[in-house]
C-alpha positions as a LaTeX table, in Angstrom:
\begin{tabular}{lrrr}
\hline
Residue & $x$ (\AA) & $y$ (\AA) & $z$ (\AA) \\
\hline
Met1 & 69.25 & 117.70 & 87.84 \\
Thr2 & 72.48 & 115.85 & 87.09 \\
Thr3 & 72.36 & 112.05 & 86.71 \\
Tyr4 & 75.33 & 110.19 & 87.96 \\
Thr5 & 76.35 & 106.48 & 87.18 \\
Lys6 & 77.15 & 103.80 & 89.43 \\
Gln7 & 80.50 & 104.01 & 88.23 \\
Gln8 & 80.81 & 108.07 & 88.73 \\
Ile9 & 79.57 & 107.32 & 92.34 \\
Glu10 & 82.13 & 104.76 & 92.88 \\
Ser11 & 84.86 & 106.56 & 91.33 \\
Leu12 & 84.08 & 109.76 & 93.44 \\
Ala13 & 84.12 & 107.71 & 96.94 \\
Gly14 & 87.39 & 106.21 & 95.85 \\
Asn15 & 88.92 & 109.80 & 95.17 \\
Ala16 & 87.38 & 110.98 & 98.56 \\
Leu17 & 88.96 & 107.95 & 100.55 \\
Ser18 & 92.48 & 108.85 & 98.54 \\
Gln19 & 92.16 & 112.31 & 99.28 \\
Ala20 & 91.58 & 111.51 & 103.13 \\
Cys21 & 94.51 & 109.28 & 103.26 \\
Ala22 & 96.62 & 112.22 & 101.38 \\
Tyr23 & 95.56 & 114.69 & 103.99 \\
Ile24 & 96.36 & 112.28 & 106.99 \\
Gln25 & 99.58 & 111.62 & 105.65 \\
Glu26 & 100.63 & 115.31 & 104.66 \\
Thr27 & 99.18 & 116.50 & 108.33 \\
Leu28 & 101.30 & 113.48 & 109.72 \\
Gly29 & 104.60 & 114.34 & 107.65 \\
Val30 & 104.25 & 110.69 & 106.06 \\
Lys31 & 106.31 & 110.46 & 103.13 \\
Thr32 & 104.83 & 107.41 & 101.42 \\
Gly33 & 101.23 & 105.80 & 100.93 \\
Asp34 & 102.66 & 102.20 & 102.14 \\
Ile35 & 100.88 & 101.59 & 105.02 \\
Ala36 & 97.30 & 103.20 & 103.55 \\
Gly37 & 97.93 & 100.56 & 100.89 \\
Leu38 & 98.36 & 97.97 & 103.39 \\
Phe39 & 95.60 & 99.11 & 105.68 \\
Leu40 & 93.02 & 99.84 & 103.09 \\
Thr41 & 93.35 & 96.86 & 100.81 \\
Gly42 & 90.30 & 94.50 & 100.54 \\
Glu43 & 87.55 & 94.68 & 103.12 \\
Pro44 & 88.48 & 97.97 & 104.95 \\
Gln45 & 88.58 & 99.67 & 101.64 \\
Glu46 & 85.35 & 98.08 & 100.62 \\
Ile47 & 83.20 & 99.32 & 104.06 \\
Ile48 & 84.81 & 102.67 & 103.63 \\
Glu49 & 84.11 & 103.27 & 100.04 \\
Ser50 & 80.62 & 101.62 & 100.67 \\
Ile51 & 79.79 & 104.21 & 103.08 \\
Leu52 & 81.15 & 107.12 & 101.01 \\
Gln53 & 78.88 & 105.82 & 98.31 \\
Asp54 & 75.66 & 105.98 & 100.38 \\
Tyr55 & 76.99 & 109.26 & 101.68 \\
Ile56 & 76.82 & 110.49 & 98.05 \\
Arg57 & 74.02 & 109.32 & 97.07 \\
Thr58 & 72.16 & 110.60 & 100.01 \\
Glu59 & 73.55 & 114.13 & 99.15 \\
Ile60 & 72.42 & 113.62 & 95.61 \\
Gln61 & 68.74 & 112.69 & 96.62 \\
Tyr62 & 69.08 & 115.63 & 99.00 \\
Lys63 & 70.04 & 118.12 & 96.15 \\
Ala64 & 67.55 & 117.03 & 93.96 \\
Leu65 & 64.56 & 117.93 & 96.84 \\
Glu66 & 66.36 & 121.38 & 96.86 \\
Thr67 & 65.51 & 122.03 & 93.12 \\
Glu68 & 62.08 & 120.85 & 93.24 \\
\hline
\end{tabular}
């Protein structure tokens, strides 16, 4: 079983948020990430990344159960 550090989980969550924003921007034809940068700074970013981190940890736990 692969073990993930807190930093790896945080990085994965941050990258997931960035990819979600990129997908939305591409779909809407947005040329810059200025609005995302303003909208997702501080508390909103922390909340979303925290939710994603919880989700990642849950996926890791369930994957571990599958391999037992």
